[in-house]
Phi, psi and omega in degrees: 000133180219069181293144178246160179300318180298315182293321179301312182290322179299315180294320180299315183288322184291325185263346185081000178282148179274326176218097193240352182278092177068020183236148175239117181238127173305131185301325182293332179292321177298315181295316182295318181298322181286321187276333187293130176286162175298142185299339181280346182270151182302326182297341180280352186238042178284169178295152185231135177249130174240114181266128179246108182270125177260097190277131175120347180097085183290137178286097182294330184291333175257013172259304171250107195258125176279071190297338181274356183264119181298333180296332181301311180295327179291322181282336184234068184297328179251335184264355182296146175264124181304143185304324184284352177261344182292138175275095191293133176262325176203197184284357185238321186230160176205174182265154173306142181302336178289346180266032183302319180299313179293323178300324179294333180290342176297328178293334178270007182058039186237010180235129176237130180246118178257119184267157170060046182264138178186211178203159183296148178048059188294141174273143176252020171270129179307310188291314182294313183292323177296319177299319180298314179295320184283330179268346184058040182205148176255013176300154182295318181254121183237118185237347180229149179262162183291327178286319177302316178296321180295323180295333176298334185255003175252089189300121175076000181280140178260169177212155180222137170260113181268104197250159171270183181295129178059025178270121182282157180292140182284154176303329182307330184266352181291139180102357177294153182297335174225146183303129178280123184286145171258120183228155181244339183200169178295339178298334178293345181268350190293143173280110186257133180256155178259014183294149182277341183218166178296324179297316178296321181297316179296324180293320177299315180296324177297323178297316180300313183294328183291334183286355178288345182266105182290153179280336181210172181273003184271127176299142181203172175299325179297319177297322177301314180297317179302309183301314184293318179299315181291319178299319179299312180298314181296320180294319178298316179297318182294321180294324177296322178292324178301315181299325181282323193254350186293123177242107181303145178282348176213148183293141172260138174293156181271073176231157180304316181296316180296322178296322179291320178289328175296319176299318177300318179298320179297317181289323178294315182293338178282349179056055178275350179103354178289139183242349181227133177231142185230123179228162179213158174222131186261169171111007186273009178273077193265073181283335184216149177051049191289323197310298184291318182298312181295319179298320179294320179295315179297323178295319177299316180297311184297312183294321180291314181294321180295316179298317180300311182297313182294323179298309182286329176297320179292341179264006177090013183255012187308316184274000179266336192256145173222118172260139182223124177264152170204160174220159187293333172193172174268203179238166177301150180292320182268132178292155180266183183287353180256019182056041175224194179223148181261173185302134180233220183220264189297148180201165179277159168242144180246134178234138181230134177168166182286347183246007180283156174279105189293145177113200185256130176250126179086160179272155176289137178304143182298138176268353179252359178229067183275160177249099183054041178086000183251151174290138179274135178276152173235352179234121177287133183301336179287343171291325176290314177302319181300318179295317180295316181295309188281315190264347181247311183267343180077037181240136177296115188293327182298326179293334180266317186271347177086346176204174184270128173238134180290120182297140173285138182283079186261355182243153173289158184292000000 
């Protein structure tokens, strides 16, 4: 094999590929490398949103617990959490004991709990309700997600879906100006060569590096190809080094969610320009034998989110990051005969970050004024999205949500 600089550039221009001579580069890496500002510039340090999806319908009543309400014990004779085990947030509500890590963040003024979140005429179908939350719309036909729409208005910003095995990309990311990649590890970023030997591989890399030297001082499409190819190569090399050398400032538990958030932390600290990360954890459809299963799931969420926040806070990113949980619906107030809970409606959302308004927002839904056994919502989830879009990401929320929603005051001034 004897690739030449002329042939490399000819192939690049003819095919539209940025690095095409025997090389395979994830397309998003090329886009990210070109769009990402230098880490020394202010644009590289914009605010970052991390969405944590709790798939299956999280039981909000045993997540944020109204321990001071006698009705709670009556509705949950076997599933109630004893008052002395609740991680108290105020004189009325507290967190499940498995959320100890997140409860500790309240002392750091880094945890915000939004109570009674939902939407009118709630669907209790997993698929329909998840689509509504991800599209931020109750229209019958939903083809774009709220994050995808938001990315259209975030010039040059990247996003990543940090996925599990065979996990499809969520509707929330659909509609973005460029396809949001689903990745599982830093290996997905590597610049892979098709060379048969190490000598050929080095020769290919030398070709990439050589195109950085322009023939003239005049900007041209050729200069664009040169710049992008070299940025792509450099970013791939840098990401491989990140994977080898990254030492978390706090230990991450060995769970899929924690591994995905650790990957997000590595990418954020690398300052590639991505501003949105999307992760999920399944298993919250707790119709039977809920107690241990739900507690284990909440512990995974809490420990992973806490490690992520502490790791990035120690790296100077505390005020840049916002983690936000959501689930497609809550559970019924009254436990069922299988010591589980059935599909419900309103539930809390949890937010973590250095700029959140710490504490509890809104009152807990009444347990004595239920709607067909379900908790009534008082805060539309799109009010939370509106605050995140306008006050965190800098996007006009009406353009994304289709109408005006009053933002919930979730951030410090």
